[in-house]
Residue, then its C-alpha position, 0 to 999 in steps of 0.5 A: m359470133i359463130k364458129t366457122k367450122t359450124a358454117f363449113t359443116i352446114f354448107s358441106i351438107l348443103t353441097i352433098i344435098v344438092f348433088p344430082y344423084y339421079i344421074f347415076g340411077y339405073n333408069s337414067d336416060t342421061l347415061s344410057s338409053i334403049i332408043p337413042g334420041w334427043n333426050t340422050t344426046i342433050i344434057p337435061v337442064r335440071i342436071m346442069a342447073n344442079l351441077i352448077k349449084f353443086v360447084i358453087l356450093g363446093v367453092v363456098s364450102f372450101y372458102y368456109y373451110k379456109l376461114s375455119v383454118n384461120n380461126i376467123k369468127l363469123d357474124v351470126k346475122k351475115f351467116l344466117i342471111h347467107l344460109s336463109l337465101t341458100i336453102p331455098a335454092t337447095l330445096a328447089a334443086k331437089l323438089n319439083i315446084y310444079q307439084f306444089v301448084e295445082m294446075n287448072l287444065h280446063n282453062p288454058e290462060s290460067f294454066l299458062s299463068q300458073i306455069q309462068m308463076v312457077i318459072y318466076i319463082n324458080t328464077f327469083i330463087n336462083i337470082l337470090f342464090f347467086t346474089v348471096q354467093i357473090l356477096f359471100g365472095v365479097y365478104y370473104f375477100r374483104s375479111g382476107k384483106n383485113n386479116n392480111s393488114l392486121a398481120v402486117e401491123k403486128 
């Protein structure tokens, strides 16, 4: 069993890490531009993806906080699975995976397959992230129902 305050602290740190701080940068095209264009009127996909992950991790951190207030112990195995499937999406939000793949610009077919590989990796990581967050929600609401039934029996 693991304390929920520890889980709350870990997921709060992950929430802070995933926040897209670069939208507040001085050279950000998201907030201002010398030459107006499509890149200043359309919100970039990376910022939106990070904001969605930030909101979801904020909600998960809030529910871990609610569990810690109720002094509910967590199963270590379930928590480690939740954490291990959340960390890759957090790292993918901050790192550019294209930097880790050596692109072969001389062969167009190879170049396209390398881009597809990075897209598949990002898609897989995000599917795992959203799946594990949904499973945590199911776990949370089931543990809430179990606690309510125990409170009624006492």
